[in-house]
C-alpha positions as CSV (number, residue, x, y, z in Angstrom):
1,M,0.0,0.0,0.0
2,A,1.3,3.4,-1.0
3,P,2.0,5.9,1.9
4,Q,-0.7,8.4,2.4
5,H,0.2,12.0,1.8
6,P,-1.4,14.6,4.0
7,V,-4.2,16.6,2.4
8,A,-3.4,20.3,1.6
9,R,-5.5,22.9,3.2
10,V,-5.4,26.6,2.2
11,R,-6.1,29.7,4.2
12,G,-5.3,33.4,4.1
13,A,-1.8,33.9,5.3
14,T,-1.1,36.3,8.3
15,L,1.9,38.0,9.7
16,K,2.5,34.8,11.7
17,D,3.2,33.1,8.4
18,L,5.9,35.6,7.4
19,D,8.8,33.1,7.8
20,A,7.0,30.4,5.8
21,V,6.0,33.0,3.0
22,L,9.6,34.1,2.8
23,A,10.9,30.5,2.7
24,L,8.5,29.6,-0.1
25,S,9.4,32.8,-2.0
26,A,13.1,31.9,-1.7
27,E,12.4,28.4,-3.0
28,M,10.5,29.8,-6.0
29,H,13.3,32.2,-6.7
30,A,16.0,29.5,-6.6
31,E,13.9,27.3,-9.0
32,S,12.9,30.0,-11.3
33,R,14.5,31.9,-14.2
34,Y,15.0,34.7,-11.7
35,A,17.7,32.7,-9.9
36,V,20.3,34.6,-12.0
37,Y,19.4,37.7,-9.9
38,P,20.2,38.0,-6.2
39,F,17.5,37.2,-3.7
40,D,17.3,40.2,-1.3
41,S,15.6,38.9,1.8
42,E,15.0,42.4,3.1
43,V,13.1,43.4,-0.1
44,A,11.2,40.2,0.0
45,R,10.2,40.7,3.6
46,E,9.0,44.3,2.9
47,L,6.8,43.1,0.0
48,A,5.5,40.1,1.9
49,V,4.5,42.3,4.9
50,T,2.7,44.6,2.5
51,Y,0.7,41.7,1.1
52,L,0.0,40.2,4.5
53,R,-1.3,43.5,6.0
54,D,-3.4,44.7,3.1
55,G,-6.3,42.3,2.8
56,E,-8.5,44.6,0.7
57,K,-6.4,45.0,-2.5
58,R,-3.8,42.4,-2.0
59,C,-3.8,38.8,-0.7
60,C,-1.5,36.0,0.2
61,I,-3.0,32.5,0.5
62,I,-0.9,29.6,1.9
63,A,-1.3,25.9,1.4
64,E,-0.3,23.5,4.2
65,A,-0.1,19.8,4.5
66,G,0.7,18.0,7.7
67,G,1.4,21.3,9.4
68,S,4.1,22.3,6.9
69,P,3.7,25.0,4.2
70,T,3.5,23.5,0.7
71,G,2.8,26.5,-1.5
72,L,1.3,30.0,-1.8
73,I,-0.3,32.4,-4.2
74,A,-0.1,36.2,-3.8
75,G,-1.8,38.7,-5.9
76,E,-3.8,41.9,-6.1
77,V,-6.8,43.7,-7.5
78,A,-6.2,46.9,-9.5
79,P,-8.0,49.0,-12.1
80,L,-7.2,48.6,-15.8
81,V,-5.1,51.4,-17.1
82,F,-8.0,52.7,-19.2
83,S,-11.0,52.0,-16.9
84,R,-12.3,51.8,-13.4
85,I,-13.0,48.1,-13.9
86,E,-10.8,46.1,-11.6
87,V,-8.9,42.9,-12.5
88,A,-7.0,40.5,-10.3
89,Y,-3.6,39.2,-11.1
90,D,-1.0,37.0,-9.4
91,T,2.4,38.3,-8.2
92,L,3.7,34.9,-7.0
93,F,2.3,31.4,-7.4
94,Y,4.4,28.5,-6.2
95,V,4.0,25.0,-5.0
96,K,6.8,22.8,-3.7
97,P,8.0,20.2,-6.3
98,S,7.0,17.4,-3.9
99,R,3.4,18.6,-3.9
100,R,2.9,19.3,-7.6
101,G,0.4,17.0,-9.2
102,R,-1.7,16.9,-6.0
103,W,-4.5,19.2,-5.0
104,D,-2.4,22.1,-3.6
105,S,-2.3,24.1,-6.8
106,L,-6.0,23.7,-7.5
107,R,-6.9,24.6,-4.0
108,L,-4.7,27.7,-4.1
109,L,-6.1,28.8,-7.4
110,R,-9.7,28.3,-6.3
111,A,-9.1,30.3,-3.1
112,F,-7.5,33.1,-5.1
113,D,-10.4,33.1,-7.6
114,G,-12.8,33.4,-4.7
115,W,-10.9,36.2,-3.1
116,A,-10.7,38.1,-6.5
117,R,-14.5,37.7,-7.1
118,S,-15.2,38.9,-3.5
119,R,-13.3,42.1,-4.4
120,G,-15.3,42.7,-7.5
121,A,-12.7,41.8,-10.0
122,M,-14.1,41.3,-13.5
123,E,-11.2,39.2,-14.6
124,L,-8.4,37.1,-13.2
125,T,-5.0,37.0,-15.0
126,L,-2.4,34.5,-14.1
127,S,1.1,34.2,-15.6
128,T,4.0,31.7,-15.6
129,S,6.7,34.3,-16.1
130,S,8.9,32.6,-13.5
131,A,9.1,29.6,-15.9
132,V,8.7,27.2,-13.0
133,S,6.7,24.2,-14.4
134,A,5.3,26.5,-17.0
135,D,3.9,23.8,-19.3
136,R,2.2,22.0,-16.4
137,T,0.8,25.2,-15.0
138,D,-0.4,26.3,-18.4
139,A,-2.1,22.9,-18.9
140,L,-3.8,23.2,-15.5
141,L,-5.0,26.7,-16.2
142,S,-6.4,25.6,-19.6
143,R,-8.3,22.8,-17.9
144,L,-9.8,25.3,-15.5
145,G,-11.1,27.5,-18.3
146,Y,-8.3,30.1,-18.6
147,A,-7.6,31.3,-22.1
148,H,-4.0,31.8,-23.3
149,V,-4.1,35.4,-24.5
150,G,-0.6,36.4,-25.3
151,S,3.0,35.8,-24.3
152,V,5.6,37.3,-22.0
153,C,8.8,38.4,-23.6
154,T,11.9,39.5,-21.6
155,K,15.2,41.1,-22.5
156,S,17.9,41.0,-19.9
157,F,20.5,43.7,-19.3
158,K,23.8,43.2,-17.6
159,L,23.8,44.0,-13.9
């Protein structure tokens, strides 16, 4: 019989989760295309605190299994540049490699969707600009009804 893996539960993160949020952020950074840039823990802490304190326009949702953090999604609601219509978008979406292919991602996405709707967002935009499991994430988003509406192009400059 295969070992049972604990079920992921999701909830709004609080300041008590700051260390877990920072640890997951650092893991995402190390695995992502952004690993070529230095990870500044002070900058990450300042931004995380902003998201954890502002529950109206920003949110941070954490997934846990067996008492350990397994992933998070952070995002915000903002007006379109040409309208007062507000849309939601993610800033960071990450699930630990050992928890991918389970329910963690889906539960985080559903919780973020619910938060965005509760804030009156007319649209939810998610991206895979970190390049972490982009193909798998795109496939999951497609199955959930998200449309692929463009691409992200980057051009790096020397530091």
